[in-house]
C-alpha positions in Angstrom: 0.2 -0.1 0.2 1.8 3.5 -1.0 1.8 6.0 1.6 0.3 9.3 -0.1 3.3 12.2 -0.7 1.3 14.4 2.0 1.7 11.8 4.7 5.1 10.9 3.9 5.7 14.6 4.1 4.1 14.6 7.6 6.1 12.0 9.1 9.3 13.7 8.0 8.2 16.8 9.8 7.2 14.9 12.8 10.3 13.1 13.0 12.3 16.4 12.8 10.2 18.0 15.8 10.0 14.8 18.0 10.7 10.9 18.1 7.8 8.5 18.0 6.1 7.9 21.5 4.0 5.2 23.0 0.5 5.7 24.1 -1.4 3.2 26.1 -5.2 3.2 26.0 -7.5 2.7 27.9 -5.0 4.6 30.1 -7.3 4.7 33.1 -8.2 1.0 32.7 -8.1 -1.8 35.1 -6.5 -5.1 34.0 -9.6 -7.3 35.2 -10.1 -9.1 32.3 -9.1 -10.6 28.8 -10.4 -11.3 25.5 -10.0 -13.2 22.4 -11.7 -10.9 20.4 -11.1 -9.9 17.4 -7.7 -11.5 16.9 -7.6 -14.9 18.6 -11.4 -16.4 18.4 -10.9 -20.1 17.7 -12.6 -21.7 14.4 -14.9 -23.7 16.9 -16.3 -20.2 18.5 -16.5 -18.4 15.3 -15.9 -18.7 11.7 -15.4 -14.8 11.2 -15.4 -11.7 13.3 -16.4 -7.9 12.9 -15.3 -5.7 15.4 -15.3 -2.0 16.7 -13.3 -0.6 19.7 -13.3 3.3 20.5 -10.7 4.8 22.6 -11.0 8.2 24.1 -9.2 11.0 22.5 -8.1 12.2 25.7 -5.5 9.6 26.2 -4.0 11.1 23.6 -4.0 14.6 24.9 -1.3 14.1 27.4 1.7 14.1 25.1 1.6 17.6 24.0 1.0 17.1 20.3 -2.1 18.3 18.4 -2.2 15.5 16.3 -0.4 12.0 16.1 0.8 9.6 13.2 -0.2 6.1 14.0 2.3 3.8 12.6 1.8 0.4 14.7 -0.5 -1.1 17.4 0.1 -3.5 19.8 -1.1 -5.8 22.6 -0.6 -7.9 25.6 -1.2 -11.4 26.9 -4.0 -12.1 28.9 -3.3 -13.3 32.2 -4.5 -16.9 31.8 -4.0 -17.2 28.1 -2.0 -20.0 26.4 0.8 -19.2 23.8 0.0 -16.8 21.3 1.8 -17.9 17.7 -1.2 -17.6 15.2 -1.7 -16.6 11.4 -5.1 -15.1 10.8 -5.4 -15.6 6.8 -7.1 -12.1 5.9 -7.6 -9.2 8.4 -8.6 -5.8 7.4 -8.0 -3.0 10.3 -9.6 0.2 9.4 -8.9 3.8 11.7 -10.9 6.5 11.9 -12.0 9.8 14.0 -15.6 9.2 15.3 -17.9 11.5 16.6 -19.3 8.2 18.9 -18.2 8.6 22.7 -16.9 6.1 24.5 -19.5 3.4 26.0 -21.8 4.8 23.4 -21.1 2.7 20.3 -24.4 2.2 18.1 -25.0 -1.2 17.1 -25.2 -0.4 13.5 -21.6 -0.6 12.6 -21.7 2.0 10.1 -23.1 4.5 12.4 -20.0 4.4 14.2 -17.5 5.1 11.7 -15.8 8.4 10.9 -15.6 10.6 7.8 -11.8 9.8 7.6 -12.2 5.9 7.9 -8.9 4.3 6.2 -7.8 1.1 5.6 -4.7 0.7 7.7 -3.7 -2.7 7.2 -5.0 -5.5 4.8 -4.2 -9.3 4.5 -2.5 -11.9 6.0 -1.5 -11.2 9.8 1.2 -13.2 11.6 0.6 -12.2 15.8 3.6 -13.8 17.8 6.0 -13.0 20.4 8.4 -10.0 19.6 10.4 -7.4 21.5 7.8 -6.0 23.6 7.0 -2.6 24.7 6.3 -2.6 28.5 3.9 -5.4 28.5 2.9 -5.2 25.2 4.8 -7.9 22.7 2.3 -8.3 19.8 3.0 -5.7 17.2 0.7 -4.7 13.9 2.9 -2.4 12.2 0.5 -0.5 9.9 1.1 -0.5 6.0 -0.6 3.0 5.9 0.0 5.7 8.8 -3.1 7.1 10.1 -2.8 10.9 11.2 -5.4 11.4 14.3 -6.6 14.7 15.6 -7.4 14.1 19.2 -9.3 17.4 19.6 -11.6 16.2 16.5 -13.2 13.2 18.0 -12.3 9.8 19.7 -10.6 6.7 17.7 -12.5 4.2 16.4 -10.6 0.7 15.2 -12.6 -1.4 13.0 -11.4 -5.2 12.1 -12.6 -7.5 9.7 -11.1 -10.6 10.4 -12.4 -13.2 7.8 -11.2 -16.6 9.0 -10.4 -17.5 12.2 -7.7 -19.6 13.9 -7.7 -23.1 15.0 -8.2 -23.6 18.7 -5.4 -24.6 21.1 -5.1 -28.4 21.5 -3.1 -28.4 25.3 -4.0 -26.8 28.4 -5.4 -23.8 29.1 -6.9 -24.2 25.7 -7.4 -20.2 24.6 -5.5 -17.7 23.8 -6.6 -14.2 25.3 -5.0 -10.3 24.9 -5.6 -8.2 28.1 -8.4 -6.0 28.6 -10.0 -3.7 30.9 -13.8 -4.2 31.5 -14.8 -1.1 33.3 -17.5 1.4 32.9 -15.8 5.1 32.7 -12.4 4.2 31.4 -11.6 5.2 27.8 -12.7 2.1 25.7 -15.3 0.1 24.7 -16.4 -2.3 22.0 -19.2 -3.5 19.4 -18.8 -7.1 17.8 -20.6 -9.7 15.6 -19.2 -13.1 15.1 -19.9 -12.4 11.3 -17.7 -10.7 9.3 -20.0 -9.7 7.1 -23.0 -8.5 9.7 -23.8 -4.9 9.6 -25.2 -5.1 13.3 -23.2 -5.8 16.5 -24.5 -8.8 18.4 -22.8 -7.3 21.4 -22.1 -3.8 22.5 -20.6 -3.4 26.1 -17.7 -1.3 28.0 -14.9 -4.1 27.5 -11.9 -2.5 25.6 -8.2 -4.5 24.7 -5.4 -2.6 26.2 -3.7 -0.9 23.0 -0.3 0.5 22.8 0.2 3.1 19.9 3.2 3.9 18.5 2.9 7.3 17.2 4.8 10.2 16.5 3.3 13.9 17.3 3.0 15.9 14.4 3.8 19.7 15.7 1.7 22.9 15.0 1.2 24.3 11.6 3.4 27.2 12.0 6.3 24.8 13.0 5.7 22.9 9.9 5.6 25.8 7.9 8.9 27.0 9.0 10.1 23.8 8.3 9.3 23.4 5.0 10.3 27.1 4.2 13.7 26.6 5.5 13.8 23.1 3.3 12.6 25.4 0.3 15.3 28.0 1.0 18.2 25.6 0.9 16.8 23.9 -2.3 16.7 27.3 -3.6 20.1 28.1 -2.6 21.6 24.9 -3.8 20.1 25.6 -7.3 21.2 29.0 -7.6 25.1 27.8 -6.7 24.7 25.3 -9.1 23.8 27.8 -12.0 26.0 30.3 -10.8 28.8 27.9 -11.2 27.7 26.7 -14.9 27.7 30.9 -16.0 31.2 30.8 -14.9 32.7 28.1 -17.1 34.3 29.0 -20.0 32.4 28.3 -23.3 33.7 25.0 -25.3 35.2 25.9 -28.6 35.7 23.6 -31.6 
């Protein structure tokens, strides 16, 4: 998937401003639950899954940037999970900025999507233990960065898992990611055990603990100053090249 030029430019500007950061959501959640939905559901539980989770924009407000380029999402082991090393044949992950509030998702999936709904991952997905970020060791690098303005609304993750994974055959017979099931934290979900379903079978307050690897995008004035300086350097280099060429003696036959 090709990254649009303006996102590539924003990545460059953001990296000049500050390095990538990690943001945990729900930040004020409680590790009191675990969930197999949407990535670890076994085939004896469902053949496919449609899943939406909303994250409160307030979890992004404490790091000081008005916008963030999200480049990776990560999850952590549930307390009673078995070994996690699975290959999902076909997964789509979409991100958007939603006007829906946490704990107020609609059971109609389309009603929760934001106008900037963006496909950030599509295809086979291998989930296995990697270099951890704190307690989060299962990473999904996004094929398409997502620019998120937390002041414009909450963040919605929409997952379409077209084929679930075989169940574990040894104890504890289940795979789980860590989650928070508490009213008032910054996450909630809607889900259906059919990827083609237009409506959710369940809407509740639980949500996966998620780490977002994101780069803060500076204020527009900072971006313009960076671009102006870059343009001046390019113009100066071009002018010197033209000047040097004009001073060279003309070739004679």
